[in-house]
VEXDO-766947 format. One record per atom (N, C-alpha, C): residue number from 1; residue in one letter; atom name; x, y, z. Coordinates in steps of 0.02 Angstrom, whole numbers. Atoms other than C-alpha are relative to their C-alpha. Example, Ala and Ser with C-alpha at 12.3 -4.5 7.8 and 13.67 -1.06 7.14 Angstrom:
<atoms>
+-----+------+------+--------+--------+--------+
:  nr : rest : atom :     c1 :     c2 :     c3 :
+-----+------+------+--------+--------+--------+
:   1 :    A :    N :     45 :    -59 :      0 :
:   1 :    A :   CA :    615 :   -225 :    390 :
:   1 :    A :    C :     45 :     60 :      0 :
:   2 :    S :    N :    -42 :    -59 :     -3 :
:   2 :    S :   CA :    684 :    -53 :    357 :
:   2 :    S :    C :    -39 :     55 :     37 :
+-----+------+------+--------+--------+--------+
</atoms>
This chain:
<atoms>
+-----+------+------+--------+--------+--------+
:  nr : rest : atom :     c1 :     c2 :     c3 :
+-----+------+------+--------+--------+--------+
:   1 :    X :    N :     51 :     41 :     33 :
:   1 :    X :   CA :   7712 :   7059 :   4483 :
:   1 :    X :    C :    -41 :    -36 :     42 :
:   2 :    X :    N :     24 :     35 :    -64 :
:   2 :    X :   CA :   7681 :   6919 :   4643 :
:   2 :    X :    C :    -66 :     36 :     34 :
:   3 :    X :    N :     36 :    -11 :    -47 :
:   3 :    X :   CA :   7595 :   7036 :   4758 :
:   3 :    X :    C :    -61 :     27 :    -58 :
:   4 :    X :    N :     80 :    -20 :     36 :
:   4 :    X :   CA :   7449 :   7086 :   4599 :
:   4 :    X :    C :    -18 :    -59 :    -16 :
:   5 :    X :    N :     22 :     58 :      0 :
:   5 :    X :   CA :   7450 :   6913 :   4564 :
:   5 :    X :    C :    -48 :    -33 :     50 :
:   6 :    X :    N :     27 :     17 :    -68 :
:   6 :    X :   CA :   7400 :   6874 :   4755 :
:   6 :    X :    C :    -44 :     35 :    -16 :
:   7 :    X :    N :     68 :    -47 :     -4 :
:   7 :    X :   CA :   7293 :   7016 :   4763 :
:   7 :    X :    C :    -58 :      2 :    -36 :
:   8 :    X :    N :     68 :     44 :     58 :
:   8 :    X :   CA :   7180 :   6953 :   4610 :
:   8 :    X :    C :    -30 :    -49 :     32 :
:   9 :    X :    N :     12 :     74 :    -17 :
:   9 :    X :   CA :   7181 :   6781 :   4678 :
:   9 :    X :    C :    -47 :     19 :     66 :
:  10 :    X :    N :     29 :     -9 :    -60 :
:  10 :    X :   CA :   7131 :   6853 :   4863 :
:  10 :    X :    C :    -72 :     34 :      1 :
:  11 :    X :    N :     65 :    -38 :      9 :
:  11 :    X :   CA :   7000 :   6971 :   4787 :
:  11 :    X :    C :    -47 :    -44 :    -29 :
:  12 :    X :    N :     49 :     32 :     54 :
:  12 :    X :   CA :   6914 :   6838 :   4672 :
:  12 :    X :    C :    -26 :    -54 :     73 :
:  13 :    X :    N :     19 :     61 :    -57 :
:  13 :    X :   CA :   6917 :   6705 :   4835 :
:  13 :    X :    C :    -68 :     49 :     42 :
:  14 :    X :    N :     37 :    -37 :    -49 :
:  14 :    X :   CA :   6841 :   6853 :   4945 :
:  14 :    X :    C :    -94 :     33 :    -25 :
:  15 :    X :    N :     53 :    -32 :     42 :
:  15 :    X :   CA :   6712 :   6895 :   4810 :
:  15 :    X :    C :    -50 :    -58 :      1 :
:  16 :    X :    N :     55 :     48 :     18 :
:  16 :    X :   CA :   6631 :   6709 :   4792 :
:  16 :    X :    C :    -51 :     -4 :     79 :
:  17 :    X :    N :     56 :     20 :    -49 :
:  17 :    X :   CA :   6461 :   6682 :   4916 :
:  17 :    X :    C :    -39 :    -69 :    -32 :
:  18 :    X :    N :     45 :     72 :     -6 :
:  18 :    X :   CA :   6373 :   6511 :   4929 :
:  18 :    X :    C :    -80 :     30 :    -12 :
:  19 :    X :    N :     84 :     -5 :     -9 :
:  19 :    X :   CA :   6184 :   6543 :   4897 :
:  19 :    X :    C :    -33 :    -80 :     -5 :
:  20 :    X :    N :     24 :     57 :     -9 :
:  20 :    X :   CA :   6087 :   6411 :   4946 :
:  20 :    X :    C :    -57 :     -6 :    -35 :
:  21 :    X :    N :     52 :     -4 :     47 :
:  21 :    X :   CA :   5977 :   6351 :   4811 :
:  21 :    X :    C :    -84 :    -15 :     17 :
:  22 :    X :    N :     67 :     13 :    -23 :
:  22 :    X :   CA :   5777 :   6321 :   4818 :
:  22 :    X :    C :      6 :    -84 :     24 :
:  23 :    X :    N :     -3 :     85 :    -41 :
:  23 :    X :   CA :   5744 :   6169 :   4928 :
:  23 :    X :    C :    -66 :    -22 :    -27 :
:  24 :    X :    N :     47 :     51 :     63 :
:  24 :    X :   CA :   5642 :   6030 :   4847 :
:  24 :    X :    C :      4 :    -70 :     63 :
:  25 :    X :    N :     23 :     50 :    -44 :
:  25 :    X :   CA :   5543 :   5904 :   4943 :
:  25 :    X :    C :    -33 :    -59 :    -35 :
:  26 :    X :    N :     44 :     39 :     31 :
:  26 :    X :   CA :   5472 :   5734 :   4881 :
:  26 :    X :    C :    -59 :    -67 :     29 :
:  27 :    X :    N :     33 :     64 :    -25 :
:  27 :    X :   CA :   5358 :   5586 :   4915 :
:  27 :    X :    C :    -32 :    -44 :    -58 :
:  28 :    X :    N :     36 :     36 :     61 :
:  28 :    X :   CA :   5275 :   5441 :   4827 :
:  28 :    X :    C :    -44 :    -72 :     40 :
:  29 :    X :    N :     55 :     53 :     10 :
:  29 :    X :   CA :   5141 :   5318 :   4819 :
:  29 :    X :    C :      0 :    -42 :    -42 :
:  30 :    X :    N :     12 :     56 :     53 :
:  30 :    X :   CA :   5106 :   5158 :   4745 :
:  30 :    X :    C :    -75 :     12 :    -35 :
:  31 :    X :    N :     85 :    -24 :     19 :
:  31 :    X :   CA :   4942 :   5156 :   4645 :
:  31 :    X :    C :      1 :    -62 :    -55 :
:  32 :    X :    N :     44 :     31 :     57 :
:  32 :    X :   CA :   4837 :   5045 :   4519 :
:  32 :    X :    C :    -42 :     20 :    -44 :
:  33 :    X :    N :     45 :    -32 :     20 :
:  33 :    X :   CA :   4766 :   5179 :   4465 :
:  33 :    X :    C :     18 :      9 :    -74 :
:  34 :    X :    N :    -16 :     -4 :     61 :
:  34 :    X :   CA :   4765 :   5217 :   4261 :
:  34 :    X :    C :     45 :     55 :     -9 :
:  35 :    X :    N :    -41 :    -53 :      0 :
:  35 :    X :   CA :   4881 :   5344 :   4196 :
:  35 :    X :    C :    -56 :     59 :      0 :
:  36 :    X :    N :     69 :    -41 :     12 :
:  36 :    X :   CA :   4708 :   5456 :   4138 :
:  36 :    X :    C :     -3 :     19 :     89 :
:  37 :    X :    N :     36 :     -6 :    -42 :
:  37 :    X :   CA :   4637 :   5441 :   4313 :
:  37 :    X :    C :     53 :     39 :     39 :
:  38 :    X :    N :    -51 :    -35 :    -45 :
:  38 :    X :   CA :   4824 :   5488 :   4405 :
:  38 :    X :    C :     -7 :     47 :    -20 :
:  39 :    X :    N :     -1 :    -79 :     34 :
:  39 :    X :   CA :   4829 :   5638 :   4292 :
:  39 :    X :    C :    -51 :     47 :     45 :
:  40 :    X :    N :     61 :    -36 :     -9 :
:  40 :    X :   CA :   4658 :   5685 :   4324 :
:  40 :    X :    C :      8 :     21 :     81 :
:  41 :    X :    N :    -18 :     17 :    -61 :
:  41 :    X :   CA :   4693 :   5649 :   4516 :
:  41 :    X :    C :     47 :     60 :     34 :
:  42 :    X :    N :    -39 :    -36 :    -30 :
:  42 :    X :   CA :   4830 :   5742 :   4525 :
:  42 :    X :    C :    -18 :     93 :    -45 :
:  43 :    X :    N :      7 :    -79 :     22 :
:  43 :    X :   CA :   4770 :   5905 :   4426 :
:  43 :    X :    C :    -53 :     30 :     69 :
:  44 :    X :    N :     41 :    -20 :    -69 :
:  44 :    X :   CA :   4632 :   5911 :   4580 :
:  44 :    X :    C :     28 :      8 :     64 :
:  45 :    X :    N :    -37 :    -23 :    -65 :
:  45 :    X :   CA :   4758 :   5885 :   4710 :
:  45 :    X :    C :     29 :     49 :    -21 :
:  46 :    X :    N :    -51 :    -84 :     -2 :
:  46 :    X :   CA :   4864 :   6048 :   4653 :
:  46 :    X :    C :    -52 :     56 :      8 :
:  47 :    X :    N :     37 :    -53 :     16 :
:  47 :    X :   CA :   4702 :   6144 :   4614 :
:  47 :    X :    C :     -9 :     15 :     70 :
:  48 :    X :    N :     29 :     -5 :    -74 :
:  48 :    X :   CA :   4637 :   6095 :   4813 :
:  48 :    X :    C :     56 :     33 :     30 :
:  49 :    X :    N :    -61 :    -29 :    -35 :
:  49 :    X :   CA :   4810 :   6140 :   4868 :
:  49 :    X :    C :     23 :     83 :    -16 :
:  50 :    X :    N :    -12 :    -59 :     10 :
:  50 :    X :   CA :   4790 :   6317 :   4803 :
:  50 :    X :    C :     55 :     11 :    -56 :
:  51 :    X :    N :    -34 :     -8 :     54 :
:  51 :    X :   CA :   4916 :   6288 :   4650 :
:  51 :    X :    C :    -32 :     22 :    -49 :
:  52 :    X :    N :     34 :    -37 :     58 :
:  52 :    X :   CA :   4887 :   6407 :   4512 :
:  52 :    X :    C :     30 :    -35 :    -80 :
:  53 :    X :    N :    -35 :     11 :     66 :
:  53 :    X :   CA :   4926 :   6387 :   4323 :
:  53 :    X :    C :     18 :    -80 :    -23 :
:  54 :    X :    N :    -14 :     96 :      6 :
:  54 :    X :   CA :   4907 :   6183 :   4311 :
:  54 :    X :    C :     15 :    -10 :    -63 :
:  55 :    X :    N :    -13 :     24 :     87 :
:  55 :    X :   CA :   4974 :   6111 :   4162 :
:  55 :    X :    C :    -10 :    -76 :     -2 :
:  56 :    X :    N :     -7 :     74 :     12 :
:  56 :    X :   CA :   4940 :   5933 :   4120 :
:  56 :    X :    C :     32 :    -20 :    -67 :
:  57 :    X :    N :    -47 :     39 :     54 :
:  57 :    X :   CA :   5075 :   5841 :   4021 :
:  57 :    X :    C :    -17 :    -77 :    -20 :
:  58 :    X :    N :     31 :     90 :     23 :
:  58 :    X :   CA :   5082 :   5662 :   3942 :
:  58 :    X :    C :     -5 :    -41 :     73 :
:  59 :    X :    N :     13 :     44 :    -62 :
:  59 :    X :   CA :   5137 :   5594 :   4107 :
:  59 :    X :    C :     12 :     42 :     80 :
:  60 :    X :    N :    -16 :    -49 :    -50 :
:  60 :    X :   CA :   5150 :   5739 :   4224 :
:  60 :    X :    C :    -50 :     61 :     18 :
:  61 :    X :    N :     63 :    -61 :    -13 :
:  61 :    X :   CA :   5035 :   5870 :   4312 :
:  61 :    X :    C :     66 :     50 :     29 :
:  62 :    X :    N :    -50 :    -47 :    -22 :
:  62 :    X :   CA :   5137 :   6040 :   4346 :
:  62 :    X :    C :    -61 :     71 :     26 :
:  63 :    X :    N :     33 :    -61 :    -29 :
:  63 :    X :   CA :   5082 :   6192 :   4462 :
:  63 :    X :    C :     46 :     54 :     47 :
:  64 :    X :    N :    -38 :    -50 :    -53 :
:  64 :    X :   CA :   5138 :   6348 :   4559 :
:  64 :    X :    C :    -44 :     35 :     23 :
:  65 :    X :    N :     29 :    -37 :    -54 :
:  65 :    X :   CA :   5095 :   6434 :   4709 :
:  65 :    X :    C :     63 :     34 :     30 :
:  66 :    X :    N :    -49 :    -44 :    -26 :
:  66 :    X :   CA :   5180 :   6588 :   4728 :
:  66 :    X :    C :     79 :    -15 :    -12 :
:  67 :    X :    N :    -69 :     39 :      9 :
:  67 :    X :   CA :   5389 :   6538 :   4745 :
:  67 :    X :    C :      3 :    -77 :    -22 :
:  68 :    X :    N :      1 :     79 :     -4 :
:  68 :    X :   CA :   5335 :   6357 :   4736 :
:  68 :    X :    C :    -32 :    -23 :    -72 :
:  69 :    X :    N :     24 :     40 :     67 :
:  69 :    X :   CA :   5322 :   6224 :   4592 :
:  69 :    X :    C :    -20 :    -64 :     21 :
:  70 :    X :    N :     51 :     53 :    -42 :
:  70 :    X :   CA :   5225 :   6082 :   4613 :
:  70 :    X :    C :     18 :    -62 :    -71 :
:  71 :    X :    N :     11 :     55 :     48 :
:  71 :    X :   CA :   5237 :   5910 :   4506 :
:  71 :    X :    C :     -9 :    -50 :     14 :
:  72 :    X :    N :     32 :     74 :     -1 :
:  72 :    X :   CA :   5149 :   5750 :   4509 :
:  72 :    X :    C :     28 :    -48 :    -65 :
:  73 :    X :    N :    -16 :     50 :     62 :
:  73 :    X :   CA :   5225 :   5615 :   4403 :
:  73 :    X :    C :    -26 :    -62 :     18 :
:  74 :    X :    N :     32 :     94 :    -22 :
:  74 :    X :   CA :   5123 :   5447 :   4374 :
:  74 :    X :    C :     12 :    -38 :    -46 :
:  75 :    X :    N :    -32 :     61 :     12 :
:  75 :    X :   CA :   5230 :   5313 :   4355 :
:  75 :    X :    C :    -38 :    -56 :    -18 :
:  76 :    X :    N :     64 :     30 :     -2 :
:  76 :    X :   CA :   5062 :   5209 :   4331 :
:  76 :    X :    C :     24 :    -65 :    -44 :
:  77 :    X :    N :    -28 :     62 :     56 :
:  77 :    X :   CA :   5160 :   5073 :   4220 :
:  77 :    X :    C :     44 :    -28 :     59 :
:  78 :    X :    N :    -41 :     25 :    -48 :
:  78 :    X :   CA :   5274 :   5052 :   4363 :
:  78 :    X :    C :    -45 :      6 :     75 :
:  79 :    X :    N :     31 :      2 :    -68 :
:  79 :    X :   CA :   5135 :   5056 :   4495 :
:  79 :    X :    C :     15 :     61 :     64 :
:  80 :    X :    N :    -27 :    -50 :    -51 :
:  80 :    X :   CA :   5202 :   5230 :   4577 :
:  80 :    X :    C :    -26 :     69 :    -28 :
:  81 :    X :    N :     -3 :    -72 :     -4 :
:  81 :    X :   CA :   5156 :   5417 :   4588 :
:  81 :    X :    C :     35 :     38 :     40 :
:  82 :    X :    N :    -60 :    -35 :    -25 :
:  82 :    X :   CA :   5295 :   5540 :   4634 :
:  82 :    X :    C :    -45 :     76 :      6 :
:  83 :    X :    N :     17 :    -74 :     -6 :
:  83 :    X :   CA :   5255 :   5715 :   4710 :
:  83 :    X :    C :     66 :     57 :     20 :
:  84 :    X :    N :    -71 :    -40 :    -17 :
:  84 :    X :   CA :   5387 :   5839 :   4712 :
:  84 :    X :    C :     -9 :     80 :      1 :
:  85 :    X :    N :      3 :    -89 :    -17 :
:  85 :    X :   CA :   5392 :   6026 :   4781 :
:  85 :    X :    C :     66 :     45 :     15 :
:  86 :    X :    N :    -40 :    -45 :    -14 :
:  86 :    X :   CA :   5521 :   6166 :   4760 :
:  86 :    X :    C :     -2 :     54 :      3 :
:  87 :    X :    N :     11 :    -97 :    -25 :
:  87 :    X :   CA :   5526 :   6324 :   4839 :
:  87 :    X :    C :     63 :     39 :     48 :
:  88 :    X :    N :    -42 :    -14 :    -52 :
:  88 :    X :   CA :   5634 :   6422 :   4948 :
:  88 :    X :    C :    -11 :      7 :     73 :
:  89 :    X :    N :    -20 :     21 :    -71 :
:  89 :    X :   CA :   5595 :   6368 :   5110 :
:  89 :    X :    C :    -22 :    -75 :     17 :
:  90 :    X :    N :     -3 :     78 :     -6 :
:  90 :    X :   CA :   5605 :   6169 :   5158 :
:  90 :    X :    C :    -67 :     -8 :     53 :
:  91 :    X :    N :     68 :     -6 :    -38 :
:  91 :    X :   CA :   5475 :   6201 :   5294 :
:  91 :    X :    C :    -55 :      1 :    -37 :
:  92 :    X :    N :     70 :      0 :     38 :
:  92 :    X :   CA :   5338 :   6250 :   5181 :
:  92 :    X :    C :      9 :    -55 :    -62 :
:  93 :    X :    N :     12 :     52 :     63 :
:  93 :    X :   CA :   5391 :   6139 :   5031 :
:  93 :    X :    C :    -22 :    -79 :     27 :
:  94 :    X :    N :     33 :     62 :    -50 :
:  94 :    X :   CA :   5370 :   6002 :   5166 :
:  94 :    X :    C :    -88 :      2 :      5 :
:  95 :    X :    N :     81 :     12 :    -14 :
:  95 :    X :   CA :   5188 :   6058 :   5212 :
:  95 :    X :    C :    -48 :     -4 :    -73 :
:  96 :    X :    N :     37 :     18 :     53 :
:  96 :    X :   CA :   5148 :   6068 :   5044 :
:  96 :    X :    C :     -2 :    -54 :    -39 :
:  97 :    X :    N :      0 :     61 :     39 :
:  97 :    X :   CA :   5205 :   5904 :   4966 :
:  97 :    X :    C :    -41 :    -53 :     43 :
:  98 :    X :    N :     54 :     33 :    -35 :
:  98 :    X :   CA :   5088 :   5844 :   5123 :
:  98 :    X :    C :    -55 :      9 :    -14 :
:  99 :    X :    N :     60 :     -3 :     14 :
:  99 :    X :   CA :   4945 :   5923 :   5073 :
:  99 :    X :    C :    -10 :    -15 :    -73 :
: 100 :    X :    N :     14 :     29 :     75 :
: 100 :    X :   CA :   4966 :   5880 :   4880 :
: 100 :    X :    C :    -15 :    -78 :     17 :
: 101 :    X :    N :      4 :     69 :     12 :
: 101 :    X :   CA :   4995 :   5694 :   4913 :
: 101 :    X :    C :    -42 :    -16 :     52 :
: 102 :    X :    N :     71 :     29 :    -26 :
: 102 :    X :   CA :   4854 :   5679 :   5060 :
: 102 :    X :    C :    -72 :     35 :    -36 :
: 103 :    X :    N :     52 :    -41 :     16 :
: 103 :    X :   CA :   4738 :   5780 :   4947 :
: 103 :    X :    C :     -3 :    -59 :    -66 :
: 104 :    X :    N :     -4 :     50 :     44 :
: 104 :    X :   CA :   4778 :   5653 :   4802 :
: 104 :    X :    C :    -41 :    -58 :     11 :
+-----+------+------+--------+--------+--------+
</atoms>
């Protein structure tokens, strides 16, 4: 019985593989603009950076560019705007967050 338990445990360990999840990168800036102005600029920044399916919500703007997702969070009551990009490659995510934040 012991060899069977050992074999099952060993097969379970051998079958586990760690997969890296998506890369995520962030930036933030201070702001004095209104919430509506922030969301409007966020929408323009995402479209200018070639993000599609842009959606404007109560405090955030979202977009997609291939396998990458973007979010701009307008925390104007705190004087801050956050930029987030997530996707499979950290180098590209870094490039995209720079594009979006620079275009904001």
